[in-house]
C-alpha positions, 0 to 999 in steps of 0.5 A: 229054886224048884224046892222053894216053888214046891213048898209055895205050891203045897201050902194050904192057901195056894191049894185052896186058891187053885180049888176055888178057881177051878170050882168058880170056873165050873160054877160060872159055866153053870150060871151062864147056862142058867142065864142063856138057856133057862132064864132069858128065853122065857123073859124074852118071850114075855117081853115080845119074843125077844132073844136078847143074845141076838139084839145088836146095833149095826154100826156099818152102812149095810143092813143085816137081819141077824147078828150072825149075818153081821158077824159073818160079814165082819161088820162092826156091831154093838152087841147090847143083847149079849151084854145084857146076858152078861150083866144078868149072869154077873148079878146071879154069880155075885148073889150066889157068892154073897149067899155062900159067903154069908152062910160060911161066915155063920158057920165059922166060930166067932173070934174071942173078944179080947179082954181090955178092962176089969172091975175095980175091987173097991168101986166095981167100975171098969178099969184097964187091965194094966191099971195100977190105980183106979181112975174113979176111986183112986184106990190101988189095984193089983 
């Protein structure tokens, strides 16, 4: 069983997947920092000095001035600001992955198109490769 697991783990696709997951996690952290630390502060300032990560709706009876106070008191809150940050984070990651996949697809060689037809030696009309007789001029083909 150990030998089978070792063969499975050493296959190229499994190693590629592991590398992809590790790089993806690191890339996710970079994008999270980009959203939380670079994009959202100026955007919040443009809209009136709003810090999106602190936007919340208190679902309890007691009023809390900040999300930190509500969390410290274990009050039920609806944290829509953190959700907005997460949505923006996801959109940036999805767009970056789209751009990377598109670039990689341009670099990859195109698969050859299989030949399914050939010209008839008599009338030059396309006929299937395996045809014994032309469907257009009815002449025999080799």
